[in-house]
C-alpha positions, 0 to 999 in steps of 0.5 A: 114181849120178845125182841125176836120172832122166829119164822120158818123161811117157807112162811116168810116166802108165802107172805111175800108171795101173797103180797105179790099176788094181791097187788095192787091191794095190801095183803094181810093175815095172822101168824100163830105159834108158841114161845115166839116161834111161828108155826102157822100162817093164816092168810086173810082177805083184805075186805077193804080191797085197798092199796093203802089200808086193810081190814079183816073180816071179823068172822074170818078172824074169829075162825082163825083164832078158834083154829089156832087155839084148837091147835095149841097155838096163840096169835104171835103177829099180824102182817100186812103188805105195803105195795109201794111204801117202805116196811115201816109202820104208817101213822094209821098202822100205829094208830090201829095196832091195838094189841100190845101182846102181838107183833106187827109184820110189814112186807114192802114191795116198793123196792127191787127186792121185798123187805120184811120187818117186824115191830112191837107196840111200845108203852108210849104208843109208838112202834119199835123194831123186832128182829126176825130170825128166819129158821 
């Protein structure tokens, strides 16, 4: 697992915009790319429609996986928003971070300015910060 992920600034901006548009609920989606560089964002519906947690529709998730593969991309990260809490993994986020091969981005809208942070699942079951490089 790399300790940095490169994300084009327009994709970061789109994630923040999606988080704001979906208030008061959490927004979510997947990021795909190659070699730690994000090439495409796939916004997904939060089927829980909740400000405290999210779920993907499995059919929508599989559609994204097929589309990414067809474009020669792999899923690099999942993302979701925290409408009123900091950009750090909650206990539930850590528990539900099943895939150790992807990163987990959280965008917080709790402060005056949005904050976006990335995390990797650790061998011990926790999460460690990963640098986001806006390109």
